[in-house]
N, CA, C and O atoms as CSV, one atom per row, in Angstrom:
chain,resi,resn,atom,element,x,y,z
A,1,UNK,N,N,-29.903,-9.921,0.559
A,1,UNK,CA,C,-28.674,-10.509,1.076
A,1,UNK,C,C,-27.655,-10.603,-0.058
A,1,UNK,O,O,-28.008,-10.916,-1.195
A,2,UNK,N,N,-26.421,-10.337,0.251
A,2,UNK,CA,C,-25.354,-10.347,-0.735
A,2,UNK,C,C,-24.778,-11.752,-0.848
A,2,UNK,O,O,-24.512,-12.412,0.157
A,3,UNK,N,N,-24.590,-12.197,-2.084
A,3,UNK,CA,C,-23.968,-13.497,-2.328
A,3,UNK,C,C,-22.464,-13.344,-2.172
A,3,UNK,O,O,-21.872,-12.440,-2.761
A,4,UNK,N,N,-21.846,-14.198,-1.402
A,4,UNK,CA,C,-20.392,-14.183,-1.243
A,4,UNK,C,C,-19.868,-15.578,-1.576
A,4,UNK,O,O,-20.430,-16.584,-1.144
A,5,UNK,N,N,-18.816,-15.621,-2.327
A,5,UNK,CA,C,-18.182,-16.887,-2.703
A,5,UNK,C,C,-16.769,-16.861,-2.153
A,5,UNK,O,O,-15.992,-15.960,-2.468
A,6,UNK,N,N,-16.441,-17.827,-1.350
A,6,UNK,CA,C,-15.103,-17.886,-0.762
A,6,UNK,C,C,-14.377,-19.103,-1.334
A,6,UNK,O,O,-14.843,-20.234,-1.198
A,7,UNK,N,N,-13.243,-18.862,-1.969
A,7,UNK,CA,C,-12.452,-19.925,-2.577
A,7,UNK,C,C,-10.987,-19.731,-2.195
A,7,UNK,O,O,-10.524,-18.603,-2.027
A,8,UNK,N,N,-10.276,-20.825,-2.063
A,8,UNK,CA,C,-8.828,-20.770,-1.890
A,8,UNK,C,C,-8.223,-21.243,-3.201
A,8,UNK,O,O,-8.487,-22.359,-3.649
A,9,UNK,N,N,-7.405,-20.387,-3.817
A,9,UNK,CA,C,-6.806,-20.709,-5.111
A,9,UNK,C,C,-5.307,-20.497,-5.041
A,9,UNK,O,O,-4.797,-19.892,-4.098
A,10,UNK,N,N,-4.608,-20.998,-6.043
A,10,UNK,CA,C,-3.167,-20.808,-6.156
A,10,UNK,C,C,-2.899,-19.756,-7.222
A,10,UNK,O,O,-3.457,-19.817,-8.317
A,11,UNK,N,N,-2.056,-18.804,-6.902
A,11,UNK,CA,C,-1.705,-17.753,-7.852
A,11,UNK,C,C,-0.830,-18.366,-8.941
A,11,UNK,O,O,0.161,-19.040,-8.655
A,12,UNK,N,N,-1.206,-18.125,-10.173
A,12,UNK,CA,C,-0.465,-18.661,-11.308
A,12,UNK,C,C,0.645,-17.699,-11.732
A,12,UNK,O,O,0.757,-16.588,-11.214
A,13,UNK,N,N,1.452,-18.143,-12.672
A,13,UNK,CA,C,2.547,-17.334,-13.221
A,13,UNK,C,C,2.021,-15.967,-13.649
A,13,UNK,O,O,0.955,-15.871,-14.257
A,14,UNK,N,N,2.757,-14.929,-13.337
A,14,UNK,CA,C,2.356,-13.581,-13.719
A,14,UNK,C,C,1.325,-12.974,-12.780
A,14,UNK,O,O,0.762,-11.920,-13.078
A,15,UNK,N,N,1.070,-13.626,-11.645
A,15,UNK,CA,C,0.115,-13.102,-10.682
A,15,UNK,C,C,-1.334,-13.338,-11.059
A,15,UNK,O,O,-2.224,-12.656,-10.550
A,16,UNK,N,N,-1.586,-14.289,-11.938
A,16,UNK,CA,C,-2.946,-14.561,-12.398
A,16,UNK,C,C,-3.692,-15.407,-11.357
A,16,UNK,O,O,-3.176,-16.408,-10.860
A,17,UNK,N,N,-4.916,-14.975,-11.045
A,17,UNK,CA,C,-5.780,-15.708,-10.122
A,17,UNK,C,C,-7.044,-16.104,-10.887
A,17,UNK,O,O,-7.704,-15.245,-11.473
A,18,UNK,N,N,-7.381,-17.379,-10.888
A,18,UNK,CA,C,-8.578,-17.860,-11.593
A,18,UNK,C,C,-9.612,-18.307,-10.559
A,18,UNK,O,O,-9.303,-19.014,-9.600
A,19,UNK,N,N,-10.851,-17.865,-10.793
A,19,UNK,CA,C,-11.950,-18.241,-9.914
A,19,UNK,C,C,-13.082,-18.768,-10.779
A,19,UNK,O,O,-13.588,-18.051,-11.641
A,20,UNK,N,N,-13.480,-20.001,-10.561
A,20,UNK,CA,C,-14.579,-20.605,-11.322
A,20,UNK,C,C,-15.692,-20.959,-10.350
A,20,UNK,O,O,-15.452,-21.589,-9.319
A,21,UNK,N,N,-16.922,-20.546,-10.688
A,21,UNK,CA,C,-18.064,-20.849,-9.841
A,21,UNK,C,C,-19.321,-20.921,-10.689
A,21,UNK,O,O,-19.557,-20.061,-11.538
A,22,UNK,N,N,-20.127,-21.950,-10.459
A,22,UNK,CA,C,-21.396,-22.093,-11.172
A,22,UNK,C,C,-22.413,-21.059,-10.691
A,22,UNK,O,O,-23.438,-20.846,-11.338
A,23,UNK,N,N,-22.129,-20.418,-9.557
A,23,UNK,CA,C,-23.028,-19.411,-9.003
A,23,UNK,C,C,-22.891,-18.061,-9.721
A,23,UNK,O,O,-23.703,-17.163,-9.497
A,24,UNK,N,N,-21.878,-17.907,-10.577
A,24,UNK,CA,C,-21.645,-16.656,-11.288
A,24,UNK,C,C,-22.229,-16.736,-12.692
A,24,UNK,O,O,-22.055,-17.728,-13.400
A,25,UNK,N,N,-22.923,-15.673,-13.077
A,25,UNK,CA,C,-23.535,-15.630,-14.413
A,25,UNK,C,C,-22.576,-14.999,-15.409
A,25,UNK,O,O,-21.966,-13.976,-15.099
A,26,UNK,N,N,-22.423,-15.577,-16.598
A,26,UNK,CA,C,-21.547,-14.985,-17.614
A,26,UNK,C,C,-21.959,-13.542,-17.913
A,26,UNK,O,O,-23.142,-13.246,-18.088
A,27,UNK,N,N,-20.980,-12.661,-17.969
A,27,UNK,CA,C,-21.229,-11.260,-18.296
A,27,UNK,C,C,-21.566,-10.385,-17.098
A,27,UNK,O,O,-21.623,-9.163,-17.229
A,28,UNK,N,N,-21.791,-10.986,-15.932
A,28,UNK,CA,C,-22.110,-10.167,-14.757
A,28,UNK,C,C,-20.832,-9.552,-14.189
A,28,UNK,O,O,-19.743,-10.112,-14.314
A,29,UNK,N,N,-20.994,-8.393,-13.567
A,29,UNK,CA,C,-19.851,-7.708,-12.955
A,29,UNK,C,C,-19.754,-8.139,-11.509
A,29,UNK,O,O,-20.769,-8.252,-10.822
A,30,UNK,N,N,-18.536,-8.383,-11.038
A,30,UNK,CA,C,-18.309,-8.804,-9.656
A,30,UNK,C,C,-17.148,-8.015,-9.068
A,30,UNK,O,O,-16.323,-7.468,-9.800
A,31,UNK,N,N,-17.093,-7.961,-7.769
A,31,UNK,CA,C,-15.973,-7.349,-7.068
A,31,UNK,C,C,-15.127,-8.477,-6.498
A,31,UNK,O,O,-15.653,-9.396,-5.868
A,32,UNK,N,N,-13.817,-8.410,-6.716
A,32,UNK,CA,C,-12.913,-9.452,-6.241
A,32,UNK,C,C,-11.954,-8.836,-5.232
A,32,UNK,O,O,-11.324,-7.815,-5.509
A,33,UNK,N,N,-11.846,-9.454,-4.063
A,33,UNK,CA,C,-10.909,-9.019,-3.031
A,33,UNK,C,C,-9.944,-10.169,-2.792
A,33,UNK,O,O,-10.371,-11.291,-2.522
A,34,UNK,N,N,-8.649,-9.901,-2.888
A,34,UNK,CA,C,-7.635,-10.936,-2.714
A,34,UNK,C,C,-6.907,-10.693,-1.401
A,34,UNK,O,O,-6.373,-9.607,-1.173
A,35,UNK,N,N,-6.885,-11.700,-0.541
A,35,UNK,CA,C,-6.183,-11.608,0.737
A,35,UNK,C,C,-5.150,-12.730,0.776
A,35,UNK,O,O,-5.507,-13.882,1.020
A,36,UNK,N,N,-3.868,-12.413,0.540
A,36,UNK,CA,C,-2.831,-13.451,0.546
A,36,UNK,C,C,-2.695,-14.079,1.937
A,36,UNK,O,O,-2.846,-13.399,2.952
A,37,UNK,N,N,-2.413,-15.366,1.968
A,37,UNK,CA,C,-2.226,-16.061,3.244
A,37,UNK,C,C,-0.934,-15.645,3.932
A,37,UNK,O,O,-0.876,-15.581,5.160
A,38,UNK,N,N,0.101,-15.360,3.147
A,38,UNK,CA,C,1.388,-14.958,3.713
A,38,UNK,C,C,1.874,-13.713,2.992
A,38,UNK,O,O,1.357,-13.343,1.938
A,39,UNK,N,N,2.865,-13.081,3.573
A,39,UNK,CA,C,3.445,-11.900,2.941
A,39,UNK,C,C,4.201,-12.312,1.687
A,39,UNK,O,O,4.756,-13.408,1.602
A,40,UNK,N,N,4.208,-11.421,0.735
A,40,UNK,CA,C,4.938,-11.639,-0.501
A,40,UNK,C,C,6.424,-11.744,-0.192
A,40,UNK,O,O,6.894,-11.088,0.737
A,41,UNK,N,N,7.185,-12.552,-0.942
A,41,UNK,CA,C,8.627,-12.618,-0.712
A,41,UNK,C,C,9.300,-11.274,-0.989
A,41,UNK,O,O,10.440,-11.053,-0.582
A,42,UNK,N,N,8.590,-10.371,-1.687
A,42,UNK,CA,C,9.148,-9.062,-1.989
A,42,UNK,C,C,8.746,-8.027,-0.939
A,42,UNK,O,O,9.015,-6.837,-1.102
A,43,UNK,N,N,8.098,-8.483,0.142
A,43,UNK,CA,C,7.644,-7.582,1.197
A,43,UNK,C,C,8.853,-6.917,1.846
A,43,UNK,O,O,9.791,-7.589,2.275
A,44,UNK,N,N,8.817,-5.605,1.909
A,44,UNK,CA,C,9.902,-4.837,2.519
A,44,UNK,C,C,9.303,-4.009,3.647
A,44,UNK,O,O,8.386,-3.225,3.406
A,45,UNK,N,N,9.796,-4.161,4.861
A,45,UNK,CA,C,9.264,-3.368,5.963
A,45,UNK,C,C,9.438,-1.868,5.699
A,45,UNK,O,O,10.460,-1.443,5.159
A,46,UNK,N,N,8.438,-1.073,6.082
A,46,UNK,CA,C,8.501,0.370,5.847
A,46,UNK,C,C,9.710,1.010,6.527
A,46,UNK,O,O,10.228,2.014,6.040
A,47,UNK,N,N,10.158,0.452,7.627
A,47,UNK,CA,C,11.289,1.027,8.346
A,47,UNK,C,C,12.561,1.053,7.494
A,47,UNK,O,O,13.449,1.867,7.750
A,48,UNK,N,N,12.666,0.191,6.499
A,48,UNK,CA,C,13.867,0.185,5.661
A,48,UNK,C,C,13.942,1.420,4.770
A,48,UNK,O,O,15.012,1.746,4.255
A,49,UNK,N,N,12.814,2.112,4.581
A,49,UNK,CA,C,12.811,3.307,3.753
A,49,UNK,C,C,13.183,4.563,4.540
A,49,UNK,O,O,13.469,5.604,3.949
A,50,UNK,N,N,13.179,4.470,5.856
A,50,UNK,CA,C,13.451,5.631,6.691
A,50,UNK,C,C,14.843,6.178,6.396
A,50,UNK,O,O,15.843,5.466,6.490
A,51,UNK,N,N,14.882,7.452,6.037
A,51,UNK,CA,C,16.147,8.112,5.752
A,51,UNK,C,C,16.706,7.838,4.367
A,51,UNK,O,O,17.787,8.331,4.046
A,52,UNK,N,N,16.016,7.072,3.537
A,52,UNK,CA,C,16.560,6.725,2.231
A,52,UNK,C,C,16.169,7.709,1.129
A,52,UNK,O,O,16.755,7.689,0.047
A,53,UNK,N,N,15.196,8.559,1.393
A,53,UNK,CA,C,14.746,9.509,0.381
A,53,UNK,C,C,15.356,10.889,0.616
A,53,UNK,O,O,15.839,11.201,1.705
A,54,UNK,N,N,15.318,11.698,-0.429
A,54,UNK,CA,C,15.820,13.059,-0.327
A,54,UNK,C,C,14.896,13.832,0.594
A,54,UNK,O,O,13.677,13.672,0.536
A,55,UNK,N,N,15.466,14.661,1.433
A,55,UNK,CA,C,14.682,15.437,2.386
A,55,UNK,C,C,14.040,16.658,1.772
A,55,UNK,O,O,14.204,16.936,0.584
A,56,UNK,N,N,13.311,17.380,2.593
A,56,UNK,CA,C,12.622,18.586,2.159
A,56,UNK,C,C,13.620,19.737,1.979
A,56,UNK,O,O,13.432,20.596,1.117
A,57,UNK,N,N,14.653,19.748,2.774
A,57,UNK,CA,C,15.632,20.840,2.756
A,57,UNK,C,C,16.924,20.381,2.099
A,57,UNK,O,O,17.320,19.220,2.208
A,58,UNK,N,N,17.574,21.323,1.412
A,58,UNK,CA,C,18.826,20.979,0.726
A,58,UNK,C,C,19.998,20.854,1.682
A,58,UNK,O,O,20.999,20.209,1.367
A,59,UNK,N,N,19.872,21.478,2.862
A,59,UNK,CA,C,20.979,21.432,3.818
A,59,UNK,C,C,20.431,21.527,5.238
A,59,UNK,O,O,19.298,21.962,5.444
A,60,UNK,N,N,21.230,21.124,6.205
A,60,UNK,CA,C,20.816,21.276,7.602
A,60,UNK,C,C,20.596,22.755,7.965
A,60,UNK,O,O,19.758,23.074,8.809
A,61,UNK,N,N,21.351,23.643,7.323
A,61,UNK,CA,C,21.199,25.068,7.608
A,61,UNK,C,C,19.806,25.565,7.199
A,61,UNK,O,O,19.207,26.382,7.897
A,62,UNK,N,N,19.301,25.073,6.077
A,62,UNK,CA,C,17.955,25.459,5.650
A,62,UNK,C,C,16.901,24.957,6.637
A,62,UNK,O,O,15.937,25.662,6.935
A,63,UNK,N,N,17.087,23.755,7.135
A,63,UNK,CA,C,16.149,23.209,8.119
A,63,UNK,C,C,16.191,24.046,9.392
A,63,UNK,O,O,15.147,24.375,9.956
A,64,UNK,N,N,17.399,24.392,9.848
A,64,UNK,CA,C,17.536,25.225,11.049
A,64,UNK,C,C,16.883,26.584,10.858
A,64,UNK,O,O,16.215,27.080,11.765
A,65,UNK,N,N,17.066,27.193,9.693
A,65,UNK,CA,C,16.474,28.502,9.417
A,65,UNK,C,C,14.952,28.408,9.450
A,65,UNK,O,O,14.291,29.298,9.985
A,66,UNK,N,N,14.395,27.353,8.892
A,66,UNK,CA,C,12.944,27.175,8.921
A,66,UNK,C,C,12.446,27.048,10.354
A,66,UNK,O,O,11.453,27.672,10.729
A,67,UNK,N,N,13.132,26.247,11.148
A,67,UNK,CA,C,12.720,26.043,12.543
A,67,UNK,C,C,12.808,27.354,13.326
A,67,UNK,O,O,11.912,27.672,14.107
A,68,UNK,N,N,13.892,28.117,13.117
A,68,UNK,CA,C,14.028,29.419,13.801
A,68,UNK,C,C,12.875,30.350,13.438
A,68,UNK,O,O,12.317,31.019,14.308
A,69,UNK,N,N,12.519,30.395,12.154
A,69,UNK,CA,C,11.412,31.249,11.700
A,69,UNK,C,C,10.111,30.823,12.364
A,69,UNK,O,O,9.344,31.673,12.816
A,70,UNK,N,N,9.854,29.531,12.428
A,70,UNK,CA,C,8.640,29.034,13.068
A,70,UNK,C,C,8.619,29.387,14.541
A,70,UNK,O,O,7.582,29.797,15.062
A,71,UNK,N,N,9.767,29.233,15.237
A,71,UNK,CA,C,9.832,29.545,16.664
A,71,UNK,C,C,9.600,31.010,16.918
A,71,UNK,O,O,8.954,31.373,17.900
A,72,UNK,N,N,10.121,31.869,16.044
A,72,UNK,CA,C,9.909,33.310,16.183
A,72,UNK,C,C,8.420,33.654,16.052
A,72,UNK,O,O,7.914,34.518,16.768
A,73,UNK,N,N,7.733,32.980,15.145
A,73,UNK,CA,C,6.305,33.229,14.975
A,73,UNK,C,C,5.507,32.756,16.184
A,73,UNK,O,O,4.502,33.372,16.541
A,74,UNK,N,N,5.939,31.680,16.811
A,74,UNK,CA,C,5.239,31.172,17.999
A,74,UNK,C,C,5.406,32.134,19.178
A,74,UNK,O,O,4.490,32.322,19.979
A,75,UNK,N,N,6.614,32.749,19.268
A,75,UNK,CA,C,6.932,33.621,20.393
A,75,UNK,C,C,6.182,34.966,20.331
A,75,UNK,O,O,6.130,35.679,21.332
A,76,UNK,N,N,5.621,35.310,19.209
A,76,UNK,CA,C,4.920,36.600,19.078
A,76,UNK,C,C,3.657,36.642,19.847
A,76,UNK,O,O,2.960,37.657,19.834
């Protein structure tokens, strides 16, 4: 059976999280999973990025040419 320790802690300055438990042996390796109770104040919805990056094509004409080429290949 796997030992699991569940603690609620407060994140310190710089994003530091401290976990103290007598059940942990000094020098042992552990896996830590952090699940915040609320979204970070810096949380940005993915939808805000839509259309903000440079596209694959340099111009609408290049996109149209690519689509025409693809359609021609489908029609064969």
